[in-house]
N, C-alpha and C positions, 0 to 999 in steps of 0.2 A: 526441509521443505514439507509442506502439507501434502496430503494425498491429492489426486486430481479432483477438483471441485467443479461440478456441473453448474452452469449459470442458468437462471430461469428463462432467459432469452439471449440470443447472441449479442455480444458487445462489440461495437465498431471501434477499431483502433487503427488509425492511419490506413484506412481503406480496406482493411481485412476484418471480417467478422469472426469472433472467437466464441466458442460455446463452453469452454472450460478454462480454468485458471488455477494457478498454484500460488500459495503464500510462502515466500522464501524467508529464511532466517535473516538474510542480510538487508532487510528493509525494503524489499521490492516484491512486486507481483509479476508473474510471468505467464505467458500463454503457451500452449502446446506442450511444454515440458518444464520440469522444475529447473531452477537455476541454483546450483550449489557450488559457488566459486571458492568456498573456504575463506581463509583469512588473507588472501592476497588481493591487492588492489586490481581493479579492472577498469579499463578505459571504455567510454561510451562513444558512439553507439555500438552495440553488438549485433551485427546483421542477422545472425542465426537465432537470436533470442529476443523476441519482442518483450520488452519490460516496461512496467510502470514503477518508477523508483520514488518511493516516498522519502526515503533517507538512505541512499545507497552508501553503505559504510561497512566496516568490519564488525557487525553485530555478532555478539557471542552470548548465547543463552545457557551455556553449560553451567555457569556458576550463579547467574542471577537473571531474573526477568522471564517473561513469557510472551508468546505470540498467539493471538487468537483471531478468529474471523467469524462472520455470520452474513447470511443473506437475509434481507428483510423486505417485506412489502407493507410494513406498518404505515398506515395513512398519516399519522402525525409526523413521523420521520421523513416520509416522502414529501410532505408539504413544507416542512422546515428546510429541507435541502433544496427544493424547488424555489423557495423564497430567497435562499442564499444565492442560487445561480442567477435568479432574476436581478437581485441587487448588484451583483458583480458584472453581469453581461447585458442586462436589459432585455434578455430573452425569456419569454414565458414558456415553461415546460410542464408537461404532465408526466412525471416520472413513473416508471413501471416497477423498478426494484433498485435496491442499494446493496452493494457489496462492501462491507465495513471490515477492515483489518486493523488490528492494533498491536503495536510493539510496546509492551508495558515494562518500564524500568529495566530495559535490556542493557547488558554490559557490552564491553568492547573486547576485541581480540588481543591477547589470548587470555581468557578467564578474568578480564578486568571487572572489578566490582566497586571500586572507590567512587566512580561516577556512572550514572545511568541516564538513558534517554527514553522518553515516552513520546510516541507519535502515532498518527493514524493516516490511512489512505481510505478514501471513500470513492468507489466507482458508482456512477449513476447513469441511467439511460432512459430516454423516452421512446426507444426503439428506432429513432431517427438520428439523434445526436447522442454522443457519449461525453461524459464529464469525469474528470479525476479531481478530487478535492483532497488537499493535504492539510492536516491539522497538527500544530505543534504548540502544546500548552506552555505558557509563560513559565520559565524557570526549569522546564523538564527536558531541555536539551543541554546536557552537561559535558559532553565530549564530542568533538568535531570529527575525529578520525581515530584510527588504531593508535594506541598509546595514550589516548585521552589527554592530549596536550591542550590546555585552554588558556 
């Protein structure tokens, strides 16, 4: 998991505001504390761990892949994301910031490298409503679960 990351403003998630976030290896974002469940399967929901799961799976970056994140207030990215939200929901928003996390060509447990996945989670807020957007590039999800059986 990443270190504790401070958000520019609180993020509303199911009625609770969070000011910090963790990017976890297993394809999810957690609030309050990191989520490090290793290579075992976990059923949802997990009441003590509020999670945003972009691709909750047995991701393993020990042999291949990387995970990174950034917070941006870039006007072009904010406008593009606001337009996407408007296209999908009909709601006009004035976004304040984006939290973008990327799992790039990550392997599967344990040390799987013959197939990799690439995906993103984008959190966005206008300080009133919050949005989670998941991006999966065509052809870049090659394994569905541990063992990479496709």
